[in-house]
N, C-alpha and C positions, 0 to 999 in steps of 0.2 A: 504494500500500500504506500510506503514511503516514496518509492521510485515513481509510482503513478501520480502522486500528489506533486512531487517536485518537478516533474516534466509536464504537468498540466499547463495549457496555455493561460497566461495571465498571472501565474503564481508569483514569479519573480518580480513582475511589475507591482503586484500588491505588496510584496515584501519590501521593496524599495520605498514605495509610498508610505507605508505604515512605519517603516524605520525612520524616515525623515520626520514624520509627525511625532513619533515618540521622542526623537532627538530634540525637537523643539519644545515639547512638553517638559522633558527633563531639564533643559536649560532654563526655562521659565521658572520651574519649581526651585531650582538651585539659586536663581537670581533673587526670588522672593525670600529664600532662606538666608541670604546675605543681607537682607534688609533693603533691597533695591539699590544696592551700592553701585555707584558709577564706575568703580574700579573692578567690577565683576569680571569683565573680559580679561583684563590684565592678570587678575588673580587666577583665573581658569587657565590661561595660557602658560603661566609660570609654574603651575602645578605639574607634578610628575605623572599624575593620573588622568591627564586630559584625554588620552586615548580610550579610557574606559567609557566615556559618554557615548561615542558613536557605536562602540561594541554593544553596550547595553541597549541602545536604540535598535540595533540590528537584531539582537536576540529577541527582544519584545515583538518587533515586527514579524520576524520569522515564526514565532510561536502562535501569534494571533492569525496570521495568514494560513499556517498549517492547519489550525483548528477550523478555520472557515472553509477551506477546501476539503478537508476530511469530511466535515458534515455534509457538504454539497455532494461529494462523490458517494457517501453512504446513502443519501436520499435517492440518488439516481440508481444505485444498485437495488434498493428496495422496491422501486417502481417496476423494475424489469422482472 
């Protein structure tokens, strides 16, 4: 089922879109956690863990897309 989902048309487009959305949400939440500091971007770029934000966005986007396409394919299989 994994290979079927990953090769389904539109899956990777959905992963990229949702990853970008989750990346923006994570950045906004972190910005609010710093008290809307104007130095947020410089603090983020100086951090050693700046690479974790896009990876977290990708993981969240992949998991949500996988669940969405899994449910869609399961419904299609049950109709047959």
